C-alpha positions in Angstrom: 0.0 0.0 0.0 1.5 3.3 -1.1 -1.5 5.5 -0.4 -4.2 5.5 2.3 -7.6 6.5 1.0 -9.3 8.5 3.7 -13.0 9.2 4.3 -13.7 11.7 7.0 -16.9 12.4 9.0 -16.9 15.9 10.3 -15.4 19.2 9.0 -15.3 21.8 11.6 -12.7 22.4 14.3 -11.1 18.9 14.4 -12.0 18.3 10.7 -9.9 21.3 9.7 -7.0 20.1 12.0 -7.0 16.6 10.6 -7.3 17.9 7.0 -4.3 20.1 7.4 -2.3 17.1 8.9 -3.2 14.8 6.0 -2.1 17.5 3.5 1.2 18.3 5.3 2.2 14.8 6.2 3.9 13.9 2.8 5.6 17.3 2.6 7.6 17.0 5.8 7.6 13.2 6.2 8.0 12.0 2.6 8.7 8.4 3.7 5.3 8.1 5.3 2.4 6.3 3.8 0.6 9.1 1.9 -3.0 9.9 2.8 -5.3 10.5 0.0 -8.1 12.9 1.0 -10.8 11.0 -0.9 -14.3 11.8 0.6 -15.5 14.3 3.2 -18.8 13.7 4.8 -21.2 16.1 6.5 -25.0 16.5 6.9 -25.2 20.0 5.2 -24.5 19.6 1.5 -23.5 23.3 0.9 -21.4 23.5 4.1 -19.5 20.2 3.4 -18.8 21.2 -0.2 -17.5 24.5 0.8 -15.3 22.8 3.4 -14.0 20.2 0.9 -13.0 22.8 -1.5 -11.2 24.8 1.2 -9.5 21.8 2.8 -8.7 19.8 -0.4 -11.0 16.8 -0.3 -11.9 15.2 -3.7 -15.5 14.3 -3.2 -18.3 14.8 -0.6 -21.3 12.8 0.7 -23.9 13.7 3.2 -24.6 10.2 4.5 -21.8 8.4 6.5 -23.4 5.0 5.7 -22.8 5.7 2.0 -19.1 6.6 2.8 -18.5 3.4 4.7 -20.0 1.2 2.0 -17.5 2.4 -0.6 -14.8 -0.1 -1.6 -12.3 2.8 -2.4 -11.9 4.0 1.3 -9.3 2.5 3.6 -9.6 4.6 6.7 -12.6 6.3 8.4 -11.7 9.4 10.3 -14.5 10.3 12.8 -14.5 13.8 14.3 -18.2 14.3 14.5 -19.8 15.0 17.9 -19.3 12.5 20.5 -22.7 10.9 20.4 -22.0 9.8 16.8 -18.7 8.0 17.4 -20.0 4.6 18.4 -22.4 3.9 15.6 -20.0 5.2 12.9 -17.1 3.2 14.3 -19.0 -0.1 14.6 -20.2 0.2 11.0 -16.7 1.0 9.8 -15.0 -1.9 11.5 -17.7 -4.2 10.2 -16.7 -3.0 6.8 -13.1 -3.8 7.4 -12.0 -0.1 7.6 -9.2 1.2 9.7 -10.4 3.8 12.2 -9.2 7.1 13.6 -11.7 8.4 16.3 -11.5 11.7 18.2 -11.8 11.6 21.9 -13.7 10.8 24.0 -14.0 7.5 22.4 -17.6 7.1 23.4 -20.3 8.5 25.7 -20.0 5.6 28.1 -17.4 3.0 29.2 -19.7 0.2 28.0 -19.8 1.7 24.6 -16.1 2.3 24.5 -15.5 -1.4 25.4 -17.9 -2.5 22.6 -16.0 -0.4 20.1 -12.6 -1.8 21.2 -13.9 -5.4 21.0 -15.4 -4.9 17.5 -12.1 -3.4 16.3 -10.0 -6.1 17.7 -12.3 -8.8 16.3 -12.2 -7.1 12.8 -8.3 -6.9 13.1 -8.2 -3.3 11.8 -6.0 -0.5 13.0 -7.7 1.8 15.5 -6.4 5.0 17.0 -7.9 7.6 19.3 -7.2 11.3 19.1 -5.0 12.3 22.1 -2.9 14.7 20.1 -1.0 16.3 23.0 1.1 13.1 23.4 2.7 14.3 20.1 4.4 17.5 21.3 8.2 17.1 21.0 8.5 18.4 24.6 6.0 15.7 25.9 7.9 13.1 24.1 11.0 14.4 25.9 9.2 14.0 29.2 8.4 10.4 28.3 12.0 9.8 27.6 13.2 11.3 30.9 10.7 9.2 32.8 11.4 5.9 31.1 15.1 6.3 31.2 15.0 6.9 35.0 16.6 10.3 34.9 13.7 11.7 37.1 14.0 8.8 39.5 11.1 7.3 41.2 7.9 9.3 40.4 6.1 10.8 43.4 3.8 13.4 41.9 1.7 14.1 38.8 -0.3 17.3 38.9 -2.2 18.6 35.9 -4.6 21.3 35.0 -6.4 22.2 31.8 -8.0 25.7 32.2 -10.2 27.6 29.7 -12.6 30.5 30.0 -14.6 30.4 26.6 -18.0 30.0 28.3 -17.5 32.2 31.3 -20.1 34.7 30.0 -23.5 33.5 31.2 -25.0 34.6 28.0 -22.8 32.4 25.8 -25.1 30.1 23.9 -26.0 26.5 24.7 -23.7 24.6 22.3 -23.6 20.9 21.9 -20.5 20.5 24.2 -22.8 21.7 27.1 -25.4 18.9 26.4 -24.7 15.6 28.1 -26.7 13.5 25.5 -24.4 14.8 22.8 -21.1 15.5 24.5 -21.2 12.8 27.3 -19.7 15.3 29.8 -18.4 18.8 30.0 -14.9 19.9 31.0 -14.3 16.5 32.5 -14.5 14.5 29.3 -13.4 17.2 27.0 -10.4 18.7 28.9 -9.8 16.1 31.7 -9.5 13.3 29.3 -6.4 14.8 27.8 -4.9 15.1 31.3 -5.9 11.5 32.1 -4.3 10.2 28.9 -1.0 12.2 29.6 -1.0 10.7 33.1 -1.4 7.1 31.8 1.2 7.8 29.0 3.9 9.4 31.2 3.3 7.9 34.8 1.2 4.7 34.4 -2.1 3.2 35.3 -4.4 5.0 37.9 -5.6 2.8 40.8 -8.3 5.0 42.5 -9.8 8.4 42.4 -12.1 10.9 44.3 -13.5 13.9 42.8 -15.9 16.9 42.8 -17.6 18.9 40.2 -19.9 21.9 39.6 -22.1 23.4 37.0 -21.8 27.2 37.6 -24.3 28.4 35.0 -27.4 26.1 34.9 -29.3 27.6 31.8 -28.0 29.2 28.7 -29.7 30.8 25.6 -30.4 28.3 22.7 -27.6 28.6 20.1 -28.5 29.8 16.7 -25.3 28.8 15.0 -22.2 26.7 16.2 -18.8 26.4 14.7 -16.0 24.7 16.7 -15.8 26.5 20.1 -17.7 29.5 18.9 -21.4 30.2 18.6 -24.0 32.8 17.9 -27.2 33.4 19.7 -29.3 36.1 21.4 -29.3 36.6 25.2 -33.1 37.1 24.8 -33.5 33.7 23.2 -35.2 30.9 25.0 -33.0 29.1 27.4 -32.1 25.5 27.8 -30.5 23.5 30.7 -26.7 22.9 30.8 -26.5 19.2 31.6 -22.7 18.8 32.0 -20.1 19.9 34.4 -18.4 23.3 34.1 -15.5 22.2 36.2 -14.2 18.9 37.7 -11.4 18.3 40.1 -10.1 14.9 41.3 -7.3 13.3 43.2 -5.7 10.0 42.1 -3.5 7.4 43.4 -1.4 5.5 40.7 -0.8 1.8 40.7 3.0 2.6 41.2 2.3 4.7 44.3 2.6 8.1 42.8 0.0 10.7 43.7 -2.0 12.8 41.2 -4.2 15.9 41.1 -6.3 16.9 38.2 -8.3 20.1 37.4 -10.4 20.8 34.4 -12.5 23.9 34.0 -13.9 26.3 31.5 -14.3 29.1 34.1 -10.7 30.2 34.6 -10.7 33.8 33.5 -7.7 34.7 31.5 -6.8 31.1 30.5 -7.5 30.5 26.8 -6.2 27.0 26.9 -3.8 26.3 29.6 -3.0 22.6 29.4 -0.2 22.0 31.9 1.4 19.3 34.1 4.2 18.9 36.5 6.0 15.7 37.4 8.1 15.4 40.6 10.6 12.5 41.0 13.3 11.5 43.4 16.0 12.8 41.0 14.3 15.8 39.4 11.1 17.5 38.1 9.6 18.6 34.8 7.0 21.3 34.0 5.1 21.7 30.9 2.5 24.2 29.5 1.1 23.7 26.1 0.5 27.5 25.6 4.4 27.4 25.4 4.4 23.9 23.8 8.0 24.1 22.5 9.5 24.6 26.0 10.0 22.2 28.9 11.3 23.2 32.4 13.7 20.6 33.8 15.3 20.3 37.1 17.8 17.6 38.3 18.9 17.2 41.9 22.4 16.1 40.7 23.2 19.6 39.5 25.8 21.4 41.5 24.2 23.3 44.4 25.3 26.7 43.1 23.4 26.3 39.8 20.5 24.2 40.9 17.0 25.3 39.6 14.7 24.8 36.7 16.2 25.2 33.2 14.3 26.0 30.0 14.7 23.5 27.3 13.6 24.4 23.9 12.5 21.2 22.3 13.4 22.1 18.7 16.8 20.4 18.3 17.5 17.2 16.3 17.8 15.5 19.6 14.0 16.0 20.1 11.5 13.7 18.3 10.1 15.0 15.0 12.4 18.0 15.1 14.5 17.0 12.1 11.5 17.2 9.8 10.8 20.8 10.7 12.8 23.9 10.9 16.3 24.9 12.1 16.8 24.7 15.9 15.0 27.5 17.7 12.3 27.7 15.1 9.2 26.7 16.9 6.2 24.6 15.8 2.5 24.9 16.8 -0.7 23.2 17.7 -1.4 21.9 14.3 1.9 20.0 14.2 0.7 17.6 16.9 -1.9 16.4 14.5 0.7 15.9 11.7 2.7 13.8 14.2 -0.4 11.9 15.1 -1.2 11.0 11.6 2.5 10.0 11.1 2.0 7.4 13.9 -1.2 6.2 12.4 0.1 5.8 8.9 3.3 4.2 10.0 1.4 1.7 12.1 -0.9 0.8 9.2 2.0 0.3 6.9 3.9 -1.8 9.5 0.9 -3.9 10.5 0.7 -2.9 14.1 -1.6 -1.0 16.3 -1.0 2.7 16.6 -0.5 4.4 19.9 -2.7 5.6 21.4 -5.5 3.3 20.3 -9.0 2.3 21.5 -7.4 0.4 24.5 -6.2 3.8 25.7 -9.6 5.3 25.0 -11.3 2.7 27.2 -8.8 3.2 30.0 -9.4 7.0 29.9 -13.2 6.4 29.9 -12.9 4.1 32.9 -11.2 6.8 34.9 -13.7 9.5 33.7 -16.5 7.4 34.9 -14.8 6.3 38.2 -14.5 10.0 39.0 -18.2 10.5 38.2 -19.1 7.7 40.5 -16.9 9.1 43.3 -18.7 12.3 43.1 -22.1 10.7 43.1 -21.2 8.4 46.0 -18.8 10.8 47.8 -16.1 8.2 48.2 -12.8 6.8 46.8 -13.5 4.6 43.7 -11.0 2.0 42.4 -10.7 1.8 38.7 -11.1 -2.0 38.9 -14.8 -1.4 40.0 -15.7 0.0 36.6 
């Protein structure tokens, strides 16, 4: 296989990010399996045609079932709203298509497990969209942890802070409706933190959490695109059925302690996705708003020069950096998706499962639901209970 024929369902925020990745991949990673942007699927014929022309897709359809039935498609990319993931994915794997699915994998743990089982039985490649793993600085953290240079890991603390719905008159978008989104900041933002924790530190053993919905009702949205929406503050209101903020504590299977905070009500934080890891031999600090930088501290440094140092992860020593620009020339959010698609296409060519895959989506969903149970029952919940 020299080309990977892609059919994509969804064309807004994530659809644009994925389209850009497919287009850029062969330019910067010429040895990669080349994605062929074959068919874009969306319910609105006029809008999907406009998106296809802008993004570079060859054809459009308005029915995802028609897309999956085609023999000239190898991969189905799902970035539609969360409530559509399961049905599309199950149909795709039944048709023998490889799958890329945005997170959260499904609305419930049982649905996520069903999707994983179906994909495994069909023996297709399956990947879930945790793009932050693919920042060169995060890859460096992984290297420092696995090599033992940070020593025994004691703490993982993480926070994902946004403020885009802090205005109480901001419209009721689909991300604020449980039946479509599954959950609010917890499943949207917290899922990324949980995946980074699993990737960098290991499995979570037990959790306890709390959450709050600060604005209970919002004006019905007239138009939605990505994280933006239009509506009138005088419009009829509907209930917000997801969390605005969720915080939880965790104990890892290896004994490390974790703290997690996800909120859309942190004024001044546009998208602060950060974590800190403390080990017996050192610490690291990462903030995606400065994604090319990593703050590193080693206890072995001489006493007179001890302190956090800034590492700019743009040198050839850092993963992916050789494909991009000269050292010191930074990359951005969109590059994490290109690296993500590089992993996906390499895995398909090599006949292995990409990382992260539906197994990681299930593990993340188990933690999300364990936190929800702990909030409902006001107690520590072990992941093994789920």
